[in-house]
Every structure is written in C-alpha cells, then in structure tokens.
N, C-alpha and C positions, 0 to 999 in steps of 0.2 A: 506488940505483935506487928511484924512488918506486913506490907500489902501482899507479898507473895504468899505468906501463910494464910491471910484472910481469904485469898482466892482458893487455896487448897482446901480450907475448911468448907467453903461454899460449894466447891465441886463435890466434896465428900458427902455433904448433906443432901445434895441433889441426887447423887447416885444411890445412896441408902434409901431415900424416899421413893425413887422411881423403881428400884428393885422390889420394894414392898408392894407397890401398885401392880407390878408385873406378876407377882405371886397371888395377890388377893383380888386384883382388878378394881373393886369398889371399896373406897375407904373415906372416912371423914377426917377433918383436921385433928379432932380430939383423939381419935384412934391412932393416928400417925404420931402425934406428940407423945402419947403414952408409950407406944412401942419403941420409939427412937430416943425418947428423952430430949428431943429438940423442941424449943419453945413454939407455941402455937403461931405467933406472928411470923417466925422464920419458916415454919411449915407452909403457911399460907403463901408466902413469897415464892417458895419452891413450886407450889401448885400453880401459881400464876405464871411462873416461868415456863412450865411445861404445857400449860394451856395455850400460851401464845404460840408455841411450836406445834400445837395440834396433837401432842402426845397424850394429854389428859383432857377430858371433857367433863362439864358439869352434868351430873346424873339426876339431880333432884334433891328433895328433902328427905332426911331420914326420920326415924321415930324419936320423939322427944324423950328425955330422961324421965325417970320415975317421979322426980320432984317437979315436973311440969315445966322444965326449961325449954328454951328455944329448940326447934327441930334443926338438927345440924345439916349443913350442906354436904352432899355426897359427890365424890368425883370418881371418874372411871378411867382406867387405862384403855386406850383404843388402839388395837394393832393395825388399823387401816390407815394410819398416818403416813405410812410408807410401805414399800414392798421391794422384793428382790427377784431377780431372774436367776434361776438355777438350771444349769445345763449339764447333762451327763452324756458324754461320748462313750458309747460301749463298743464292743468288738465289731458290731455291724449295725448299730442303731444310734439314734439321738433321742434322748428323753429330755424334754424341755418343760419348765414349770414356772409359774409366778406364785410367790408365797408372800403372805403378810408378815408383820413383825412379831408374830408368835410362831413363825415358821410353819403355819398351816398352808397347805397347797390349795390355791383358789382357782387355778387354771393350769392345765397341762396338755401336752401333746407328745405322742410317741410315734416314731416312724423308722422304718428300715433305711439304711443308707448303703448297704453293700460294702464294698471296699474302695471308697472315694480316696483321691489323693488329698494331701494336706490343704492345698489351696481351696479345693472345693468344700472341704469340711469347714474351714474357717469362713468361707463365703456363706455357707448354709447357716452357721451359728449367727453370723452378723445379720442375716435376713430375719432369723427368728427374733433376735433382740430388737431390731427395728420394727418388726410387726407387733411384738408384744408391747411396745411403747404406746400403741393405740388402744390397748385394753383399758377398760374403765378403771380398774384398780390402780394402774400406773398413772393414768391421767389425773385421777382424783388424789392419790396419795403421794405420788412421786417415786422415782426409782432411787434406792440408796446404794445398791451394789449389784454386781453380776458375779456369780460363782460358777466355776467350771470344774467338773469332775472328769479326769482323764485316766485311761488305762496305761499302766506302765510306770516308769520312774520319773518323778516330777520334782523339780526344785521350786517350791512355792514362793520362796523369798525373791528369786530372780524372775519368776514367771516363765520358767523354761521347762518344756517337755524334753527330758533327757533322752528317753528311748521308750518305745512301745513295741513289744513283740507282735501285737495284733495288727500293727500297721508298719511293718519293718521298712517298707519302701519310703516312708516319710523321712527317714534319716534321723540324725541325732541332733540334740541341742537346739530345738526349735524355740524361738522366742514367741511362744504362743500368746501370752497375755498382750504383748506389744502388737502382734499381728492382728489380734481381735480388736484391740482398741482402735487401730488404724482403719478398721472397716465399719465401725458403728458410729451413730450420730449423736451419742450422748457421752458426757465425760463423768463417769462414776468409777469407783474402785472396781478392779477386776481381780478376784481371788481365784486361785486354782491349786489343786492338789490331786494326788492319786485318789481314785474313786473309793478304794477300800478305807482310806482314812476318813473320808466324809461319811461313809457308811457306819463307821465306828461312832462318829459324832452323832449320827441319827439315833443309834441305840442309847447313847449316853443321855440325850435330852428327851427322847420320845419313845424309847423302846424298852427292852428287857434289862438294859444295863443302867437304868436310872438309879442313882444312889451308889454306884460302884466307881471307884477311883482308879483301879488297876484291872483292866480286862482287855480281851482280844476278840475281834470278830474274824471269822474265817469264812470267806465267801467263795463259793464254787459255781462256775458257769459251765457251759458245755465243754469248753477247752480253756481252762484257766482256773487257778486257785490263788487267791490273794488274801492278805490280812491287813487289818488296821489295828494298831497298838496304842492303847491309852495308858500312860504312866502318870500316877499322881494327878489324874484329872486332865492331863494335856496330851495332845497328839505327839507321839514319838516318831521322829524322822530318821535319826541316826546321823552319822557324820557325812554320809554321801546320799542321803535320802533313799537308802536301800531297805530301811526298816519295813517289814511287812511283806517282803518278796519271798514268802514261804513256799510259794508254788514251785520255786526252783531249788528247793532243798533236794539233794540227791538221796533217794530212798533205795534204789536198786541200780547201782552203777554197772552191773554185769549183764543182767537179763532184762533190764527195764525198757519200757517203750520210749521211742524218740519223742523229744519235746519240741514245741515250736521255737524255743529259745536256742535250739541247736544242741542242747545237752541230751543226756540219756538217763532215764530212770528218775526224772524229776517227779515230785509229789503230784503236780497237776497232770502230768502225762499218765501216771499210774491210775488216776481216777477219772480220766477224760472220757467223754461219751464215745469218742472214736474207739478207744481201747475196750470199753464195756460192750459196745456193739459187736466188736470182733469176738469177744468171749461168748456172746450170745450166738453168733453165727457158727463158731467152732463147736458149740455144744449141741447144735440142732441135730447133727447126725447121731450123737449118742442118746439124746433125749428128744426125739421128734414129737412126742406127745406132751411135752412140757407146757404148763399153763402160760408160759411167757409168749408162746406163739398163738395165743388166742387173739381173735380179731377185735375183741373188746378193748376199748380205750385207746385204740391206735390212732384216733384222730387228735389226741392231745399232744401239746408240745412236750418234748422229752418223755413221750409215752413209754419208751423202753424202760426207764427207771420206775415208773408207776407199775408197770407189769412185773418187773423183777421183784420189787418190794411186796406187792400184793401176793404174788405166787410164793415167795419165800415165807411169808407169814402163814400161808396155807400148807407149808411143808413140802412144796415142790422141790425135787432133788436138784435140778439144774439151777433153779433160782437161788436156792440156799448156797450152792457152790459159788455162784457169782457174788451173791450178797456177802458171804464171808470174805471173799477177796476184797471187795470194796471196803468193808469194815476194817480189815487188816491194814490196808494202806492208809486209811484215814486215821486209824489208831496210832500207827507209827508216826505219821506226820504230826498229829496233835500232841502226842507224847513229847516229841522233840521240842515243840513250841513251849509246852508247859515247863520242861526241864530248863530251858534257856530263860524264859521270862517270868515264871512263877506267878501267873495272874490269879486273881480271885475268881474270874469267870471267863469262859470261852463261849462265844455266841456263834452258832452256825447259821449262815445265810446261804441262799441260793437253791439250786435245783434239787439237791439231795434231801431237802427238807420235806419232800413228798413222802419220805419214809416215816415221818412222824416219830412217835415215842418208840415204835418197834425198832427203828434204826438207832435211835438215841440210846436205848437201853443196851443193845448189843455193843454199841460203840463204847459206852462207859465201862462195860465189863472187860472189853479187850484192853482199853487204855490202862485200867487198874491192874492188869496182869503183866504189863510190860516192864515198868521200872518201879523199884521200891514197892513190890507187892505187899510187903508186910507193914507199910506205913499208910495211914489213913490220909491220903492227899485230899485236902478240902476244896480244891478247885471245883467249881460247878460248871457243867456243860449243858447248854440249853439251846433251843431253836429260836430263831428270830421270828417275829410276827410280821415282818415286812416282806413285800414282794419287790417287783422291779423298780418301784418308786423310791427305794431306799437311797439311791444315789442322789437324786434331786432333793429328797427330804434332808439328807445329811448336809448337802450344800447350803440349803436354806437355813438350817440350824447354825452352820458355821457363819454365814453372812450375818445372822441376827447377833451372834456372839461378838463378832468383830465390831458391829455398830455400837452395841451397848458398852463395849470396852474402850471405845474411842473417847479420850478426854474432851474432844471438841463438842460432843453431845451435851456436856455439862458446863460449857463455857458460855459467857455472855456474847 
C-alpha cells in the first residue's frame, strides 16, 4: 500500500471515530473498537490526535466489566473547542449569533436596521464580527467560520449577492463575501447563501425534517415568500441559483396584486400582509361588527393574522372569507411546488404559522383537491417549530457541516 493510501485510511478512521463521538458524546476505546472494527491501538491514536486538537477530552473512568477488569477510560466530544458567527440580514433587521460546534446558539443579538445602504450594512456586520471576537466563547475556543444568510439571489461559490428585491438600491452582483472579509480583523472562511436555504438546513439538522432527504421549506414574511430545497440530502441551487424563488411564481397574472419584484400576481404578493390588510379594510364596511376589529391582541406583531385566524376559527363571516382567500393562494402555490419537486415533506415557516393546526388542516384539504384528487399524494405538510432564529441557526448548522466535511480537520 502506498503512502497516499495510508493517509486516506488514516483520515477515514479519524472521521468515522469523530462522527461516532459527535453522535454519542461519551465513549470508551473498547466501545469504539467494537463499533468500528478498528483495532484498539489505532482507536487510541485517533483519540490522542483529537485530544491534542481540543476536540475530545478525558471524561474519567467507566464501570469495570463483569469479570472485574480494569475500568475503561472514557472520552467526550466537546463542542466548545471552536465556534461560528452566524449573521442573518433580513428585510429590515440583522440577527447575529455565536454558535458552538453542535450548532447550539450561545449568544445572540437582534436589532432593526431599517433600509441601510450596502456599505452601512457591511460596516455593521463587520462591527458585530469584531465585537463578537471579544466574547468568552470565541476567545476560549477560537473562531472557525462566519456564515451570512442574505435575502434574494445568492451565488455562494463566488460569494456574490446577485440581487435582493428587499434592497433594490444595493444594485446587482455585489462581492459580498470579499467586502466583508476586507472589513474584519480575522482571517476565517466566510460562507454565504440565500436565507431560505440555510433555514432548510436548520430543519434538516435540528427541526422537523430530521431524517428526511427530500423536502422543501416555505418561509413567509410580511412581504416575501421564499423556499429552500433539499434534494438527496443536499441544498439544491439550480443552474443560476434561482432555486427556491417560489415567491415570484405568477399565480394570478390578470387581477393579482403588484409585487415588489415588479411583477403582478406573484405568490408572495397574493399572501402579503399589505394585501391582507387591504382585504380587512375593504371588508369593514360590509362586516363592521366582525371579531377582526376587536381591540384584543392588537399589540402583537402581525396581530392582524392572529385576529383573522382566531375569528375564522370562531366562525366569523369576514374572517372566514379572508381566511379562505389566504388558504386558496397558499394551496395553489404549494401545489405547484409539489408538482414540480415531488418532495417527501413541505415545512411551513414564518408568520402564517400563528394559524396552527386550524390553518394547516384547511390547507391540506385544499391542496388535495387541486391536482390528482383521486391519487393519495403522500407528501406531508407540517409547521416548523422555529421562530426568527431559524436563519442564524441554519447558518450555524451549515458552518458546522462545512467544518467537519473539511479534510484538513483529519490531517496531521
């Protein structure tokens, strides 16, 4: 066997053993040898290798075997050997977080930014990164990467923000990764992608899509609907990184609402809060006593949706009218996605999840009545358990995945 093959086997053994530690956390040499069929001396060498890197630590002595043998040494995977900074630039906010190497959020900060120009946003992100480097987790563990989730069309390989309709004045083809790198004081990898793709990664590793290899997340904000597509366990980008731009599928080209992209009748325009609020205002003259106009819950963000769903569930006439309109456009949009992608699962994220199972059950019924009503389509539709943290959480999961897939981690 030549030296190249020996290195390959060594790397393979190291990755197999570290993967087991990441799943089980605490293991002994004997347990690892039995599970992997790698010799105990080799297992011990691998443990020593990762101990030196600070990835594994000695945990103590285990319980001796029934025949009174020596108590085994136990070792534990420690996710605090490094950390990542995950940044989510939203339509009018920045959500920033520090995550450990299990992609657990250990520190976060959320604040509104309004409509800053691109230079100010980059300066703000750089300030966050430079400030976060003083955090105890970064000082003690070290920073392994920075991950940025951005709205719009992103070319992750080139680090370019192609276009974002939420910040149209930023222009096109911004070398975002390079510009951020030039502003920060540390040289680590900077990964970036469309927010919805990272949100799909969050569901795959920590959410309702754990165990699924083919699924889609559909994320709805106040003005915007996006999607992240996972095919055979990996993010699907498409030939021009347009994959997931479902919010701009045209659902009603003739009478549809105008969209921020410049089109008419786009999916996201038909279910936007702006349009829904207009339907509420138009309905007030016909139904002045509707429960929608109750003062209760009006202090909540997106309270109009909460009031519509609550009133509809109680049988309120105007609320049911608007609720059915919302369900109809969501059903058409989701049905189109299903017919093109044929996923196992569709995960709904965002503001419409306040409708809970009431919204979900109506939606499933409408979707099943649109295409192939006589065929039992087995695709599941469910609600995400994540809130606004889903962007930075997905970024952290992606950063963790990139780190442990890097051959350099397993090299001498």
